[in-house]
N, C-alpha and C positions, 0 to 999 in steps of 0.2 A: 433103280432111279435113283435120283439125289434131293432129300428136300431141305431147305436153307430155311432153320428156325431161330428163333429168341426163346429161350424156356421160360421166359416168362408172358410168352405170350399167349392167352388163351385160345387165340386160332389157331395156331400153330399146334401145342397139347390137342384139340378134337382133330386134327389131321394126322397127329400120329396116331389118335387111337383109333381113327377109322384104317387106316394102311394095316396095322398090327390086327383086328377085326377082321380084315378084308385077305391076311395072309400075307401080303406083301416085300416084296423084299427090297429094302432101300437103305441107303446110307446118310448119315445124318450130317449136316455142316452146319455147325453153331456161324453164323453168319457175320456176329459180332465179333467172335475172338479171332475168326479168318475172313478179313473182310473177301470180298469179291475185285476183280484188279477190272478195270476198263475194260478189259480186253474180254474177261469173262463175263461182263453187264453185258457187253455186246451180242456174244452168242447166245447168252439171255433171254434179252430182249427180239434177236430175233426168232428164237424159237417161241415165244410168245405172241409175237407180232405187233410190240409195244412199243410206246417212245418209253425215254428216261422219265419224261414228265408224268409217265401215265402210271409209274411204279412209286413217284415220290409221295413221302410224306409229309406233306407241309404243314402239318398241325405242330410237328415237333420242335422244340426249341430252337434245334439247331438251323432248321429250315426258314425258320421267324429271324434269326439271328443275320442269316445270309439273305432274306428276301427273297425268296425263290419263288412266293407266290406271282411274285412280280417280275418273274426273268421270261424272255421270250422264247418261246414253245416253235421253234423253226429248228431248220439243218445248222444254221450258222451258229447257234446256239448251244446245239445238242452237244459237243464234246463238256460246255463249263459243267451241262446238267451229271456227265455222264463223273465227271473230275469228282463231285460233288458227292455224290453216291459211292462213290469208290473213298473217299479220305472220311464220311462221315456215314458207316454202313446203318445207322440208326435210321436215315430216311427213308429206305430200302422197304415195300409193303414186305408183308410175309404171311404166311411161307409162301415160296416158290420152289415148286416141285417140276424136277425136269426128268420125264421117262426115256426108256431104252428108246423107245421109238421116235427119238429126235423132238418131240412136243414137251409143251409147258404149259403150266398154270400156275396165275395165283392161287392159290388155296385155301380160301378165304370161309370156300361154303361146302356143305358134306358135296352138293353135286360136282364140284370144281374137282376134289380130291378124287372122287371115283370114275372123273373123265378120263384121269392117264392109268389108272388101273387098267391091266391086260383082259 
């Protein structure tokens, strides 16, 4: 499995601690240093069953500067959201965990993290 983290994030550190405690085999992706492409975001969103606006951190200064809170949340504007998330990865909710069975979760709670463990 792979986990997208920001090491400064307490939810990310908690998720890593839980994965370690469970003996999970995982790869860390520091997504601020290695931002996902639009295509990677599309794949992860498909696994999550979510839309780009569902994983956007609208309280971030970059989101406020872009006025993202007022962006339309529909298919016609989906690419606008994806482009913004790819260009400014601080806008992506974290941690995101993709499991080997092609599922994924936003691992903000211990229950969500455990849901991807075998």
